[in-house]
N, C-alpha and C positions, 0 to 999 in steps of 0.2 A: 927809519933815515935821518929823519929830523927830533929830536930829544923831547921838543916841548910843543905847545902847540905857538906860540911866539916863534919860534924859528920857522914853522909850516907857515904862516902869515906872512912871513916877513921876505920869505923865497916865494912864494905866489905873488906877493906884491912887488917883488924884484925885477919878475917875468910878467907881469900883465900891467901895471900901469905904465908903460911907455903904451904897449898898444892899445890901451883904453884912451891916452891921450892923442893919439894919431889920430883915432876913429871917432871922435865926437863925442866922447863921454866926459862928462863934467863933476859926475861923483858917483861914485863907487865904494861898497861896501861889500864883502862876504857876509854870508850867514847860514845858517843848516849844520848839517852834522860834521863839517869841515870844522868850524868854528867851537862844536863841541867834541870835538875830538872823538865822535863816534862813527867817520870814516870808515869804509871798504874800500878795498881794492877797486872794486868798482861804482864806488860813489862819484857823483858828479860834484863839479863845483859851484855854488850857487852864489850869484854875482845879482847885489840890488844896485840897480844903475838909475841915472837922469842922463839924459842927452841933450845936447845943442839943440837949436832950431834947423829944421832942414834935414832931418837925420831920417832914412826911407826906411822900409821895411829888408830892403834889399842888402841896404848898410849892412844893418842888424847880422842879418845872416851871416854875411861877409866877418863883421866882427867876431862872432860868436866861431867859426870855422880858424881865423886865426888864434883865437886862444887858444881853444882844444887842439891846434897842432903843436902851440907852444910849451902849452902845461901837460899834455899827455893824456888827457880824459876828458872827459864828455864835462860843458859848461853850460849852465842855464843862466838866462838875461832876464832879471825881473826888473820892469820898472817901477818905480814908486808908485808913481799912479795909476797902475793897474793892479798893483797888489791886494788880492782877494781880504777883503775885511776877516773873513774868520782867523785871519793867520798874520794880521796886521801887525797888532801888537808885538808876538812873539817877534816875528822879523826885526822890527826896530827895535826890541829890546836888547835881539844876540847878536846885533850884527856890527861887524868890526868894519869901521872905515880905511881905505885904502887909499882916495883920492879923492 
C-alpha cells in the first residue's frame, strides 16, 4: 500500500498525532518492526511515549483503544520511563519521532 517507510510513517503520524495530542501525550515516537520495515499484517505498532502529568492508567487504556480503532491494528504504548534497560539503547537508536 505504501511504497516506502517514510510514506508509512507519515500516514501513521497523520492518523495518530491528533489523537495523541488530545489525550495528554507530550512526546511520541514509533519504533520496532514497523520502522525497520519488518512488519507483517499481524504486527502491532510500537509507540514510545511521554505523558503530561495527571494521566491515569484508565486514560492510557482509552488512548490505546482509540489508536487501535483509528490505525486498524494493535498498538503498544511504552513509556520512556518504563523502558526495559535491556532494549533501551536499541529503541532510542531506532525511534522515529512523530510528536
